[in-house]
C-alpha positions as CSV (number, residue, x, y, z in Angstrom):
1,M,0.0,-0.2,-0.1
2,D,1.0,3.4,-0.7
3,V,2.3,5.4,2.3
4,R,-0.2,8.3,1.4
5,E,-3.4,5.8,0.9
6,E,-1.6,4.0,4.5
7,A,-2.2,7.7,6.5
8,V,-5.6,7.9,5.4
9,Q,-6.6,4.4,6.3
10,K,-4.2,4.8,9.5
11,K,-6.0,7.8,10.6
12,L,-9.4,6.2,9.2
13,E,-8.7,3.1,11.6
14,L,-7.7,5.1,14.8
15,G,-9.8,8.6,14.1
16,G,-6.5,10.5,14.2
17,F,-3.6,10.2,16.0
18,L,-3.9,11.8,19.0
19,T,-5.5,11.5,22.2
20,T,-6.0,12.7,25.9
21,G,-4.5,10.8,29.0
22,T,-4.4,11.5,32.7
23,K,-1.8,10.9,35.2
24,Y,-4.1,10.8,38.2
25,P,-6.4,7.8,38.5
26,L,-9.7,8.0,40.1
27,K,-10.2,5.5,42.3
28,D,-12.5,6.6,45.2
29,A,-14.2,9.3,46.3
30,H,-11.1,11.2,47.8
31,D,-9.7,10.7,44.6
32,L,-12.6,12.9,43.3
33,S,-12.2,15.3,46.3
34,V,-8.3,16.0,45.2
35,A,-8.3,16.2,41.4
36,Y,-11.7,18.6,41.5
37,T,-13.8,20.0,44.9
38,P,-13.1,20.8,47.0
39,G,-9.0,20.1,46.5
40,V,-8.6,21.9,43.4
41,A,-9.6,25.7,45.0
42,E,-6.1,25.7,47.1
43,P,-3.8,25.2,43.4
44,C,-6.6,28.1,41.8
45,L,-5.6,30.2,45.1
46,R,-2.2,29.6,44.8
47,I,-1.6,30.2,40.7
48,K,-3.8,33.7,41.7
49,D,-1.3,34.9,44.4
50,N,1.4,33.8,42.0
51,E,0.9,33.0,38.4
52,E,4.2,31.6,37.7
53,L,3.0,28.6,39.5
54,S,0.5,27.8,36.6
55,F,3.2,26.2,35.4
56,D,4.4,23.8,38.1
57,L,0.7,23.3,39.4
58,T,-1.3,22.4,35.8
59,C,-0.4,20.5,32.6
60,R,0.8,24.2,31.0
61,G,4.0,23.9,32.6
62,N,4.7,20.6,29.7
63,M,2.0,21.7,27.1
64,V,3.0,23.7,23.7
65,A,0.4,24.6,20.7
66,V,1.0,24.2,17.3
67,V,-1.0,26.7,16.0
68,S,-1.5,27.1,11.8
69,D,-3.9,28.9,9.5
70,G,-3.3,26.7,6.6
71,T,-2.1,29.1,4.4
72,R,1.2,27.5,3.2
73,V,0.9,23.4,4.6
74,L,4.4,21.7,3.3
75,G,4.3,21.4,-0.4
76,L,0.4,21.8,-0.8
77,G,0.3,25.7,-0.5
78,N,-3.0,27.3,0.7
79,I,-5.3,24.7,1.8
80,G,-7.4,26.1,4.8
81,A,-7.5,25.6,8.3
82,A,-9.3,22.2,8.5
83,A,-7.2,20.3,5.9
84,A,-3.7,21.5,7.8
85,M,-5.3,19.9,10.8
86,P,-3.3,16.5,9.8
87,V,-0.1,18.0,9.8
88,M,-0.5,19.9,13.2
89,E,-1.7,16.5,14.7
90,G,1.1,14.7,13.0
91,K,3.8,17.3,14.2
92,S,1.7,17.1,18.1
93,L,3.0,13.4,17.8
94,L,6.6,13.9,16.9
95,F,6.5,16.7,19.8
96,K,5.4,13.6,21.9
97,R,7.2,11.0,20.7
98,F,10.9,12.8,20.6
99,G,10.8,15.7,23.3
100,N,8.4,14.3,25.7
101,V,6.1,17.1,25.1
102,D,2.3,17.6,25.5
103,C,0.7,19.1,22.4
104,V,-2.2,20.4,21.0
105,P,-2.7,21.2,17.4
106,I,-4.5,24.5,17.0
107,V,-6.0,25.7,13.6
108,I,-7.3,29.1,13.1
109,D,-9.8,29.8,10.6
110,S,-8.4,33.0,9.1
111,D,-5.6,34.1,7.3
112,D,-5.8,38.2,8.9
113,T,-2.3,38.5,10.3
114,E,-4.1,40.9,13.4
115,E,-7.1,37.8,14.0
116,I,-4.1,35.4,14.2
117,I,-2.2,37.3,16.7
118,R,-4.9,38.0,18.8
119,T,-6.1,34.4,19.2
120,V,-3.3,33.4,20.5
121,K,-2.5,36.0,22.4
122,L,-5.6,35.0,24.6
123,L,-4.6,31.6,24.6
124,Q,-1.3,32.0,26.0
125,K,-2.4,31.1,29.5
126,N,-2.8,27.5,28.6
127,F,0.7,26.9,27.0
128,A,4.4,26.9,28.1
129,G,5.4,27.6,24.4
130,I,3.8,28.6,21.1
131,N,5.2,26.0,17.6
132,L,4.0,28.6,14.7
133,E,3.7,25.9,11.5
134,D,2.5,26.3,7.9
135,I,1.8,30.4,7.7
136,S,2.4,31.8,4.6
137,S,5.7,34.5,4.1
138,P,5.7,37.5,4.6
139,K,2.9,37.6,7.1
140,C,4.5,34.7,9.3
141,Y,7.3,37.1,9.6
142,E,5.2,40.0,11.4
143,I,2.7,37.4,13.4
144,E,6.2,35.9,15.0
145,N,8.1,39.5,15.4
146,R,4.7,40.5,17.6
147,L,3.9,37.6,19.4
148,K,7.5,37.3,20.6
149,E,7.5,41.1,21.4
150,E,3.9,40.6,23.2
151,L,3.4,37.0,24.7
152,E,5.7,35.9,28.0
153,I,6.3,32.7,26.3
154,P,8.5,31.4,23.5
155,V,6.9,31.7,20.2
156,F,8.8,29.7,17.6
157,H,8.4,29.3,13.8
158,D,9.3,26.2,12.6
159,D,9.5,26.4,8.9
160,Q,11.9,29.6,9.4
161,H,14.2,28.7,12.3
162,G,13.6,24.8,12.6
163,T,15.2,24.3,9.0
164,A,17.3,26.7,10.1
165,I,19.6,25.1,13.0
166,A,18.9,21.7,11.1
167,C,21.1,22.7,8.1
168,L,23.5,25.0,9.9
169,A,24.4,21.8,12.2
170,G,24.8,19.4,8.6
171,V,26.9,22.5,7.5
172,K,29.2,22.4,10.2
173,A,29.6,18.8,10.7
174,A,30.0,18.7,7.2
175,L,32.8,21.3,6.8
176,R,34.5,19.4,10.1
177,F,34.6,16.4,7.5
178,V,35.9,18.0,4.5
179,K,38.3,20.2,6.5
180,K,37.0,23.3,5.8
181,D,36.2,26.7,7.8
182,L,32.8,28.1,8.0
183,S,34.2,31.8,8.1
184,K,36.3,31.5,4.8
185,V,34.2,29.1,2.1
186,K,31.7,30.2,0.1
187,I,28.0,29.6,0.2
188,V,25.4,30.0,-2.5
189,V,21.4,29.7,-0.7
190,N,18.9,28.8,-3.4
191,G,15.6,30.1,-2.4
192,A,14.7,33.0,-0.1
193,G,11.4,32.5,1.3
194,A,11.0,32.1,5.2
195,A,13.5,28.9,5.0
196,G,16.2,30.3,2.7
197,A,16.0,33.4,4.4
198,N,16.8,31.9,7.9
199,I,19.4,29.9,6.7
200,A,21.4,32.5,5.2
201,R,20.9,34.5,8.5
202,L,21.9,32.0,10.9
203,L,24.8,31.1,9.0
204,Y,26.1,34.7,8.8
205,L,25.2,34.9,12.9
206,A,27.7,31.2,13.4
207,G,30.6,33.4,11.7
208,A,29.9,32.9,8.1
209,R,30.4,35.8,5.4
210,D,30.8,34.5,1.7
211,I,26.9,34.1,1.4
212,T,24.9,34.9,-1.4
213,L,20.9,34.2,-1.6
214,M,19.1,33.4,-4.8
215,V,16.0,33.8,-6.0
216,S,14.4,32.2,-8.7
217,S,15.3,35.1,-11.3
218,G,19.1,35.3,-10.0
219,V,20.8,36.9,-7.0
220,L,18.5,38.6,-4.6
221,N,19.1,42.3,-4.7
222,K,17.2,45.6,-3.9
223,N,15.4,45.9,-7.4
224,Y,13.0,42.4,-6.6
225,K,10.1,43.3,-6.7
226,R,8.5,41.3,-3.9
227,L,11.1,42.2,-1.5
228,D,10.1,41.5,1.8
229,S,11.1,42.8,5.3
230,L,13.8,40.0,6.5
231,Q,14.8,39.8,2.5
232,A,15.7,43.7,2.5
233,E,17.4,43.1,6.0
234,L,19.8,40.5,4.4
235,I,20.6,42.0,0.9
236,K,22.4,44.7,3.2
237,L,23.7,42.1,5.5
238,L,25.2,40.2,3.3
239,G,26.3,43.2,0.9
240,Q,24.0,41.9,-2.2
241,E,22.3,45.2,-3.3
242,E,23.8,45.3,-6.3
243,K,25.1,42.0,-6.9
244,T,23.7,40.2,-10.2
245,G,24.2,36.8,-11.4
246,T,22.5,34.1,-12.1
247,L,22.8,30.5,-10.2
248,A,24.9,28.7,-12.7
249,E,27.0,31.6,-12.2
250,M,26.7,32.2,-8.2
251,A,27.4,28.5,-7.5
252,K,30.9,28.0,-9.6
253,G,33.1,27.3,-7.2
254,A,30.9,27.3,-4.4
255,D,32.1,24.9,-1.3
256,V,28.4,24.6,-0.1
257,L,25.6,25.2,-2.3
258,L,21.8,25.0,-0.4
259,G,18.7,24.7,-1.7
260,V,15.2,25.4,-0.3
261,S,13.4,26.1,-3.4
262,A,12.2,23.3,-6.5
263,A,12.6,20.2,-7.6
264,G,15.7,19.8,-9.8
265,A,17.1,23.0,-9.3
266,F,20.4,21.6,-9.5
267,T,21.6,20.2,-12.9
268,P,25.0,18.4,-13.6
269,E,26.5,21.4,-14.8
270,I,26.2,23.3,-11.8
271,L,26.9,20.2,-9.7
272,K,30.0,19.7,-11.6
273,N,31.1,23.3,-11.0
274,L,31.4,23.6,-7.5
275,A,34.3,23.2,-5.4
276,K,36.4,20.4,-4.7
277,D,34.7,18.4,-1.8
278,S,31.6,20.5,-1.8
279,I,28.7,20.1,0.3
280,V,25.2,20.0,-0.9
281,F,22.1,20.2,1.1
282,A,18.7,20.3,-1.5
283,M,15.8,20.1,0.8
284,A,13.0,21.1,-1.4
285,N,9.9,18.4,-0.3
286,P,9.0,15.8,-1.4
287,N,11.5,16.5,-4.5
288,P,14.7,18.0,-3.8
289,E,16.8,20.2,-6.3
290,A,19.0,17.0,-6.9
291,M,18.8,13.3,-6.1
292,Y,21.3,12.0,-4.0
293,D,22.8,9.4,-6.2
294,D,22.8,12.0,-9.1
295,A,24.3,14.6,-7.1
296,K,26.9,12.0,-5.8
297,A,27.5,11.2,-9.9
298,C,28.6,14.6,-10.5
299,G,31.2,14.5,-7.9
300,V,29.7,15.9,-4.6
301,R,31.3,14.9,-1.2
302,V,28.7,15.4,1.4
303,M,24.9,15.2,0.2
304,G,22.1,15.6,1.5
305,T,18.4,16.1,1.4
306,G,15.2,16.5,3.5
307,R,14.1,13.1,2.4
308,S,14.3,9.9,5.0
309,D,15.4,7.3,1.9
310,A,18.9,9.1,1.7
311,P,21.3,9.8,3.8
312,N,22.1,13.0,5.8
313,Q,18.4,14.1,6.1
314,I,18.0,17.4,6.9
315,N,15.3,17.0,9.4
316,N,13.0,19.6,11.8
317,V,12.0,16.9,14.0
318,N,16.2,16.9,15.3
319,V,15.3,20.3,16.4
320,F,12.0,21.6,17.8
321,P,11.3,18.4,20.3
322,G,14.4,19.2,22.0
323,L,14.5,22.8,21.5
324,F,11.1,23.2,23.1
325,R,12.0,20.4,26.0
326,G,14.7,22.7,27.0
327,A,13.4,26.0,26.6
328,I,10.1,24.7,28.8
329,D,12.0,23.3,31.4
330,V,13.8,26.5,32.5
331,H,10.1,28.5,31.5
332,A,12.1,30.1,29.2
333,S,10.2,33.8,28.4
334,K,11.6,33.7,24.1
335,I,13.9,31.6,22.1
336,N,16.8,34.1,21.1
337,D,19.5,33.4,18.7
338,E,21.7,32.4,21.3
339,M,19.6,29.4,22.0
340,K,19.7,28.4,18.0
341,L,23.0,28.5,17.6
342,A,23.6,26.4,20.7
343,A,20.9,24.1,19.0
344,A,23.0,23.6,15.9
345,D,26.1,23.2,17.8
346,A,24.6,20.3,20.1
347,L,23.3,18.6,16.5
348,A,26.6,19.2,15.1
349,N,28.6,17.9,17.4
350,L,26.6,14.8,18.4
351,V,28.5,13.3,15.2
352,S,32.3,13.1,16.6
353,D,35.1,13.5,14.1
354,E,35.6,9.7,14.3
355,D,32.2,8.7,13.4
356,L,32.3,11.6,10.6
357,R,31.8,10.1,7.2
358,E,30.2,11.1,3.5
359,D,26.8,9.9,4.3
360,Y,26.8,10.4,7.7
361,V,27.1,13.9,9.1
362,V,23.4,14.3,10.2
363,A,22.3,12.6,13.3
364,D,19.6,10.1,12.8
365,A,16.2,11.4,14.4
366,F,15.9,8.2,16.2
367,D,19.0,8.7,17.9
368,E,18.1,9.1,21.5
369,R,20.9,11.4,22.0
370,V,19.5,14.2,19.6
371,P,16.6,15.9,22.1
372,L,18.4,15.4,25.3
373,A,21.5,17.3,23.6
374,V,19.7,19.9,22.2
375,A,17.1,20.2,25.3
376,K,20.3,20.5,27.4
377,A,22.1,23.0,25.4
378,V,19.2,25.1,24.8
379,A,18.1,25.1,28.6
380,D,21.9,25.8,29.6
381,V,22.2,29.1,27.1
382,A,18.5,30.5,27.9
383,V,19.7,30.7,31.7
384,K,23.0,32.3,30.5
385,T,20.9,34.8,28.8
386,G,19.0,35.5,30.8
387,V,15.7,34.6,29.6
388,A,14.5,31.5,31.8
389,R,12.6,32.0,34.6
390,K,13.2,28.8,36.3
391,K,17.0,27.1,36.9
């Protein structure tokens, strides 16, 4: 059976993949008194006097919401709130499986920026963190930025930052393998949407300096007609206001080529003209910019994709469960850049120098060390940077 059909059949069989569970058994009248009236009054009063206790005295302390408006779902586009629900449910399952984080899928039946912001703000007292998902750009930037300013809990748009963290981790490990320096290599990022723009930004924060960000028409520069706020910031940061050129021209001699664009964008000609010991991560889903075997045949030294059926999968699931685990364990008020960089370093260093291979620069999603390493690194940095309310 095709996996897509199996997904339908399994959901029909189970009635979805999520349910609620309880930690406290109701065996008798005494248990009922503790769980509900009259016992429940005391936790209520203590939280009234100190709202911070809601993280310790209720399920809120381990509860995250994954929130979408369904305007940019996977490779499906604007399919609406109801149709986005299976993805949010799946994401919630991953939170629980890989980070032991309880998660509630929430789809908002509106594509109005202000309505989405207001809805999430009204719901924040239920959760320890908010994971934004599958919201179209550039709207997603304003929603995340506003919520980060106006909420007291972490807000994280995984399509932007999860991909960037996973990609940076893979790049750093691959560069260790080929013995090249991040600050000196030539990097080309093809695709300047939410994921691509944030990959370029995080690479810069990590110390990379020769980065060129591309759109379908060529180098992203000041003349790009659909320039959004983050892209405008990046063309100045990367010094490409006047820069021009095609992907083939810019990729010639590049040490690292990263794709969050379209299937088949990395042609054999482009791949053969990269630098010696080149690194290529083709992350378009479900079909990458180049297939693994084709890129290797063109001489690429380290190749990775977003697919699970090839080595070096660049996968957000290596990031968000551990990231939120670490953030909510210390009651962080936000997820800052330092925490993102720490998560990338933790992931990159999971693959030791002795274990690095062309087909193993990225730890497997089912490696039990992954969420633990990310969580510890994120929690430590949250404390050090002063955004943790609990040590």
